[in-house]
MARDRENRO-477063 format. One line per field, with one value per residue (C-alpha): residue number from 1; z, y, x. Coordinates in Angstrom, 2 decimals, m for minus. Last residue first. Layout:
<sites>
n	c(NUM, ...);
Z	c(Z, ...);
Y	c(Y, ...);
X	c(X, ...);
</sites>
This chain:
<sites>
n	c(374, 373, 372, 371, 370, 369, 368, 367, 366, 365, 364, 363, 362, 361, 360, 359, 358, 357, 356, 355, 354, 353, 352, 351, 350, 349, 348, 347, 346, 345, 344, 343, 342, 341, 340, 339, 338, 337, 336, 335, 334, 333, 332, 331, 330, 329, 328, 327, 326, 325, 324, 323, 322, 321, 320, 319, 318, 317, 316, 315, 314, 313, 312, 311, 310, 309, 308, 307, 306, 305, 304, 303, 302, 301, 300, 299, 298, 297, 296, 295, 294, 293, 292, 291, 290, 289, 288, 287, 286, 285, 284, 283, 282, 281, 280, 279, 278, 277, 276, 275, 274, 273, 272, 271, 270, 269, 268, 267, 266, 265, 264, 263, 262, 261, 260, 259, 258, 257, 256, 255, 254, 253, 252, 251, 250, 249, 248, 247, 246, 245, 244, 243, 242, 241, 240, 239, 238, 237, 236, 235, 234, 233, 232, 231, 230, 229, 228, 227, 226, 225, 224, 223, 222, 221, 220, 219, 218, 217, 216, 215, 214, 213, 212, 211, 210, 209, 208, 207, 206, 205, 204, 203, 202, 201, 200, 199, 198, 197, 196, 195, 194, 193, 192, 191, 190, 189, 188, 187, 186, 185, 184, 183, 182, 181, 180, 179, 178, 177, 176, 175, 174, 173, 172, 171, 170, 169, 168, 167, 166, 165, 164, 163, 162, 161, 160, 159, 158, 157, 156, 155, 154, 153, 152, 151, 150, 149, 148, 147, 146, 145, 144, 143, 142, 141, 140, 139, 138, 137, 136, 135, 134, 133, 132, 131, 130, 129, 128, 127, 126, 125, 124, 123, 122, 121, 120, 119, 118, 117, 116, 115, 114, 113, 112, 111, 110, 109, 108, 107, 106, 105, 104, 103, 102, 101, 100, 99, 98, 97, 96, 95, 94, 93, 92, 91, 90, 89, 88, 87, 86, 85, 84, 83, 82, 81, 80, 79, 78, 77, 76, 75, 74, 73, 72, 71, 70, 69, 68, 67, 66, 65, 64, 63, 62, 61, 60, 59, 58, 57, 56, 55, 54, 53, 52, 51, 50, 49, 48, 47, 46, 45, 44, 43, 42, 41, 40, 39, 38, 37, 36, 35, 34, 33, 32, 31, 30, 29, 28, 27, 26, 25, 24, 23, 22, 21, 20, 19, 18, 17, 16, 15, 14, 13, 12, 11, 10, 9, 8, 7, 6, 5, 4, 3, 2, 1);
Z	c(m24.15, m24.97, m24.43, m20.72, m21.52, m21.32, m18.15, m16.35, m17.49, m16.30, m12.89, m12.87, m13.82, m10.85, m8.63, m10.28, m9.87, m6.16, m5.52, m7.39, m5.49, m2.05, m2.51, m3.87, m1.25, m1.12, m0.42, m3.24, m5.36, m2.30, 1.00, 3.33, 6.56, 9.54, 12.28, 13.96, 15.70, 13.71, 13.34, 13.82, 10.34, 9.56, 10.74, 8.98, 5.73, 6.15, 7.36, 4.56, 1.83, 2.87, 3.24, m0.22, m2.04, m0.75, m0.93, m4.63, m5.22, m3.68, m5.41, m8.81, m8.22, m7.03, m10.29, m12.32, m10.34, m10.77, m14.56, m17.63, m15.60, m16.34, m12.70, m11.68, m14.34, m13.14, m9.52, m10.61, m12.36, m9.25, m7.06, m9.35, m9.42, m5.60, m5.57, m7.90, m5.62, m2.59, m4.47, m5.47, m1.87, m0.54, m3.16, m2.45, 1.34, 1.27, m1.40, 0.66, 4.08, 2.82, 0.46, 3.13, 5.57, 2.89, 2.75, 6.45, 6.27, 3.61, 2.52, 5.64, 7.99, 10.76, 10.28, 12.05, 9.18, 8.28, 4.78, 6.08, 8.91, 7.16, 3.94, 1.14, m1.19, m3.49, m1.99, 1.47, 0.95, m0.77, 1.97, 5.23, 4.83, 8.51, 9.53, 7.76, 8.96, 12.54, 12.57, 11.38, 14.00, 16.76, 15.62, 15.28, 18.67, 20.77, 21.71, 22.91, 22.83, 23.08, 25.73, 27.20, 24.20, 22.02, 23.97, 22.39, 19.62, 22.22, 24.16, 20.98, 20.12, 23.72, 23.44, 20.41, 22.25, 25.12, 22.89, 22.12, 22.67, 26.44, 27.80, 24.64, 22.87, 25.78, 25.75, 21.97, 21.90, 23.50, 21.21, 18.24, 19.04, 19.32, 15.98, 14.35, 15.66, 14.30, 10.89, 10.88, 11.79, 9.09, 6.41, 4.37, 0.86, m1.78, m1.04, 2.68, 2.04, m0.15, 2.34, 5.21, 3.32, 2.53, 6.03, 7.70, 5.54, 6.29, 10.02, 9.63, 7.74, 10.63, 13.31, 12.00, 14.61, 13.04, 15.11, 13.76, 10.24, 11.06, 12.70, 9.77, 7.21, 8.66, 9.51, 5.95, 4.30, 7.35, 7.07, 3.34, 4.19, 6.79, 5.03, 3.13, 6.25, 8.50, 6.47, 3.15, 2.24, 3.15, m0.33, m2.82, m1.66, m3.46, m3.24, m6.31, m6.73, m3.02, m3.42, m6.53, m5.20, m1.86, m3.54, m5.69, m3.05, m0.53, m3.03, m3.48, 0.25, 0.57, m1.71, 1.10, 3.86, 1.82, 2.23, m0.22, 0.42, m2.90, m4.18, m1.40, m1.52, 2.07, 3.06, 5.10, 7.97, 11.29, 13.27, 15.67, 13.10, 10.88, 11.22, 8.07, 8.00, 9.14, 11.51, 10.92, 7.46, 6.37, 7.59, 5.61, 2.51, 3.06, 3.19, 0.05, m1.74, m0.48, m1.80, m5.21, m5.55, m4.50, m6.96, m9.94, m11.67, m10.65, m12.07, m15.47, m15.62, m15.57, m19.26, m19.74, m21.99, m19.04, m16.76, m18.95, m19.12, m15.33, m14.82, m17.13, m15.31, m11.98, m13.33, m14.24, m10.79, m9.06, m11.07, m10.48, m6.76, m6.70, m8.29, m5.52, m2.85, m4.08, m2.47, 1.08, 2.04, 0.91, 3.28, 5.21, 2.94, 1.95, m1.18, m0.06, 0.87, m2.06, m4.57, m2.91, m3.45, m7.12, m7.57, m5.81, m7.70, m10.96, m9.94, m8.92, m12.39, m13.97, m12.08, m13.19, m16.84, m16.84, m15.72, m18.34, m20.91, m20.35, m22.97, m25.35, m27.81, m28.48, m28.99, m31.53, m33.42, m33.38, m34.68, m37.37, m38.61, m38.60, m40.72, m43.18, m44.04, m42.76);
Y	c(17.62, 13.95, 14.03, 13.24, 10.01, 7.62, 9.34, 8.72, 5.08, 4.75, 6.01, 3.33, 0.74, 1.84, 1.03, m2.37, m3.04, m2.19, m4.24, m7.26, m7.11, m6.63, m9.41, m11.82, m11.25, m11.09, m7.65, m5.72, m4.03, m2.21, m2.70, m4.58, m3.15, m5.49, m3.11, m2.58, 0.78, 3.57, 4.83, 1.41, 0.79, m1.87, 0.23, 3.45, 1.50, m0.09, 3.08, 5.32, 2.70, 1.99, 5.71, 6.46, 3.60, 4.41, 8.18, 7.84, 5.65, 8.34, 11.26, 9.57, 8.79, 12.39, 13.74, 11.49, 12.65, 16.30, 16.07, 15.80, 14.86, 16.90, 17.72, 14.14, 12.75, 15.02, 14.00, 10.33, 10.86, 12.50, 9.64, 7.03, 8.92, 8.94, 5.18, 4.72, 6.83, 4.78, 1.70, 3.33, 4.45, 0.92, m0.54, 2.04, 1.81, m1.92, m4.45, m7.65, m6.23, m3.36, m5.54, m8.18, m5.46, m4.10, m7.50, m7.20, m7.13, m9.84, m12.19, m11.64, m12.47, m12.91, m12.20, m14.77, m17.14, m18.08, m16.62, m13.49, m12.43, m13.79, m11.83, m13.47, m14.28, m11.39, m9.42, m8.28, m4.67, m1.74, 0.92, m0.98, m4.13, m4.90, m1.93, m3.08, m6.68, m5.67, m3.24, m5.97, m8.42, m5.85, m4.92, m8.52, m9.58, m6.71, m8.50, m11.61, m12.46, m8.86, m7.82, m4.50, m4.09, m2.89, 0.39, 2.93, 0.54, m2.19, 0.08, 0.72, m2.97, m3.83, m1.54, m3.55, m6.85, m5.63, m4.68, m1.01, 0.75, 1.20, 2.76, 3.67, 4.66, 6.95, 8.50, 9.08, 10.32, 13.73, 14.61, 13.21, 15.37, 18.49, 17.73, 17.09, 20.38, 22.25, 20.61, 21.30, 24.95, 25.27, 24.28, 21.18, 21.23, 18.47, 17.45, 17.35, 15.08, 12.70, 12.53, 11.81, 8.93, 7.36, 7.89, 6.62, 3.49, 2.98, 3.21, 0.36, m1.69, m1.35, m1.87, m5.27, m7.02, m8.20, m5.51, m2.68, m3.74, m3.31, 0.11, 1.44, m0.01, 2.11, 5.21, 6.13, 6.11, 7.90, 10.53, 11.02, 11.37, 14.11, 16.05, 18.54, 19.36, 19.37, 22.10, 21.94, 24.72, 28.40, 29.58, 26.82, 23.23, 22.43, 18.69, 16.59, 15.28, 14.41, 11.69, 10.05, 10.22, 8.88, 5.94, 4.97, 5.49, 3.48, 0.62, 0.70, 0.44, m2.08, m4.39, m4.90, m5.21, m7.97, m10.34, m13.23, m16.43, m18.21, m21.79, m22.99, m20.09, m19.07, m15.73, m13.81, m11.32, m13.09, m12.33, m14.34, m15.20, m16.81, m17.14, m17.75, m15.71, m16.77, m14.06, m10.99, m12.27, m12.04, m8.45, m7.66, m9.22, m7.18, m3.96, m5.01, m5.56, m2.18, m0.34, m2.03, m1.21, 2.43, 2.82, 1.35, 4.62, 6.41, 3.48, 4.08, 7.36, 5.26, 4.44, 0.98, 0.90, 1.45, m0.71, m3.78, m2.89, m2.89, m5.91, m7.97, m6.59, m7.75, m11.23, m11.48, m10.17, m12.66, m15.54, m14.31, m14.06, m17.66, m18.78, m17.03, m18.46, m21.99, m21.63, m21.17, m24.86, m25.14, m22.37, m23.99, m23.04, m19.78, m19.52, m17.51, m14.20, m14.38, m14.95, m12.17, m9.66, m10.52, m10.43, m7.06, m5.46, m6.62, m5.30, m1.94, m1.61, m2.60, 0.19, 2.73, 1.61, 1.70, 5.33, 6.22, 4.46, 6.70, 5.19, 7.79, 7.23, 3.63, 4.66, 7.29, 4.70, 2.24, 4.92, 5.96, 2.38, 2.10, 5.27, 4.16, 0.82, m2.57);
X	c(m9.30, m8.77, m5.01, m5.15, m6.94, m3.97, m2.71, m6.02, m5.98, m2.37, m3.50, m6.21, m3.60, m1.50, m4.49, m4.92, m1.21, m1.36, m4.50, m3.12, 0.18, m1.42, m3.98, m1.37, 1.33, 5.13, 6.59, 8.28, 5.56, 4.15, 6.06, 3.74, 2.21, 1.84, 2.96, 6.33, 6.59, 8.29, 11.89, 13.47, 14.91, 12.28, 9.33, 10.30, 10.67, 7.24, 5.52, 6.84, 6.37, 2.78, 2.08, 3.47, 1.73, m1.77, m1.15, m0.26, m3.34, m5.56, m3.82, m4.18, m7.87, m8.33, m6.89, m9.19, m12.23, m11.25, m11.22, m8.96, m5.91, m2.76, m1.95, m2.76, m0.39, 2.43, 1.80, 1.87, 5.21, 6.68, 5.48, 7.04, 10.32, 10.30, 9.63, 12.59, 14.78, 13.71, 14.90, 18.19, 18.76, 18.26, 20.60, 23.32, 22.91, 23.52, 22.60, 22.36, 21.50, 19.36, 17.32, 16.72, 15.62, 13.28, 11.54, 10.71, 6.89, 6.61, 9.42, 11.56, 8.71, 11.30, 15.06, 17.24, 16.52, 20.13, 19.69, 17.93, 20.25, 23.35, 22.86, 24.85, 21.94, 22.97, 25.85, 26.93, 25.86, 27.58, 27.44, 26.75, 24.64, 25.22, 23.08, 19.91, 20.20, 21.06, 18.14, 15.77, 17.05, 16.49, 12.99, 11.85, 13.28, 11.89, 8.66, 10.49, 14.17, 15.41, 12.85, 14.06, 16.40, 13.50, 13.06, 10.71, 9.63, 9.15, 6.80, 4.80, 4.68, 3.75, 0.73, m0.40, 0.21, m1.99, m4.90, m5.42, m8.74, m9.02, m5.83, m3.98, m7.20, m8.10, m4.62, m4.91, m8.52, m7.90, m4.97, m6.93, m9.97, m7.79, m6.13, m9.51, m10.91, m7.90, m8.33, m12.10, m11.54, m8.87, m11.38, m10.59, m9.18, m9.57, m5.96, m6.75, m9.73, m7.73, m4.85, m7.26, m8.85, m5.48, m4.07, m7.26, m7.27, m3.57, m4.37, m6.85, m4.24, m1.77, m4.42, m5.41, m7.56, m9.99, m11.77, m9.58, m10.66, m14.35, m13.86, m11.80, m14.24, m17.10, m15.02, m14.04, m17.48, m18.92, m16.17, m16.83, m20.55, m20.08, m17.31, m19.47, m21.52, m18.47, m16.77, m14.99, m12.56, m12.12, m13.09, m13.80, m14.11, m17.37, m17.87, m18.68, m15.12, m15.13, m17.76, m16.29, m12.73, m14.01, m15.75, m12.77, m10.06, m12.09, m12.44, m8.67, m8.02, m10.86, m8.84, m6.35, m9.00, m10.65, m7.65, m8.06, m6.14, m5.64, m5.59, m7.89, m10.33, m9.49, m11.03, m8.48, m8.25, m8.85, m5.70, m3.55, m0.88, m3.54, m7.30, m9.41, m12.60, m16.07, m17.31, m15.10, m14.15, m17.81, m17.99, m14.82, m16.42, m19.60, m17.56, m15.71, m19.03, m20.29, m17.21, m17.31, m21.03, m20.47, m17.60, m19.51, m20.38, m17.16, m15.17, m16.81, m14.87, m11.67, m12.14, m10.62, m7.54, m5.19, m7.39, m6.85, m3.16, m2.80, m5.07, m2.88, 0.15, m1.29, m2.00, 1.67, 2.62, 0.35, 1.85, 5.41, 4.58, 3.37, 6.63, 8.57, 6.27, 7.08, 10.56, 9.23, 9.22, 12.84, 13.92, 16.78, 19.69, 17.94, 15.81, 12.77, 14.44, 16.87, 14.08, 12.08, 14.91, 15.33, 11.54, 11.15, 14.02, 12.44, 9.02, 10.54, 12.07, 8.74, 6.95, 9.59, 9.37, 5.55, 5.50, 8.13, 5.95, 2.92, 0.60, m0.80, 2.05, 1.06, m2.58, m1.49, 0.59, m2.30, m4.68, m2.18, m1.92, m5.73, m5.94, m3.23, m4.84, m3.63);
</sites>
């Protein structure tokens, strides 16, 4: 090996943001330890293969992460429209021919893998909106309706299709991600005020005519879960018991009664944080939130040092994706928000969610890798 190639390898090694990778890996380890406990209870033999599946998805996710790190993210702007349209077509396909589970039609069954297009749509939305908004002039008072017309169309189309599945939780995540990107780019105060007025008018109409009965029940249960403790309030009550019973230090690994004795529903997906809180207590929960906070701070630093506006918007989009999922999931399991089907990134079981999250983090790593070019 000659001196120049040795220097190139050394430079490449230094370009990788290892602190970013360390935080992600730490959350992965916590997630696997927690998932092992959630799927290896005394009566959970049928769930044990899920742990192996998660290791497979996580391994594939890291391959995607490093592939994206060495892949110039600028190319993403060229294929963003294609990726977005393919995801839109996949969601349309699911609407008519998708696999039905838990009362919702959200998956395409490939036999070895159930693909959820609404999950990958979150990343596709980040790509296309970052490309679109990076060309908008937001100087002065900010973007008006003219500049926001196409970004709003891009956002509303998948939102409407996902609501029809029905999957209100994922649909609201799409709105949160798109809204965060637009606010970061800068929106005029008139548009913000108009949006707030429109939302205040739309909410009672949506409650009366837009929400299905079970969705209204979720909100009512959130306000008073004890009204139906064996029915609609069961999940919320069991989750609160699990979180509270962990106290300061927790009950210990695989010692949580709510999860091990299967009182806690969907403990490997939506309520994975409840398992963490019960077994590792306030200390374990706080450490996990602390790692997420470190991750967010690192992403903000990478966005600030990005070589262009598109790269910064990619970082902001993926950051908002992870933040809003964490915020809603944790708020849901501790009783501060209504229960919706929103996984906790990097911890909840799920192939589509894990691959999408790692691919998004890989895009951020690609932005960080190229921050030295100029």
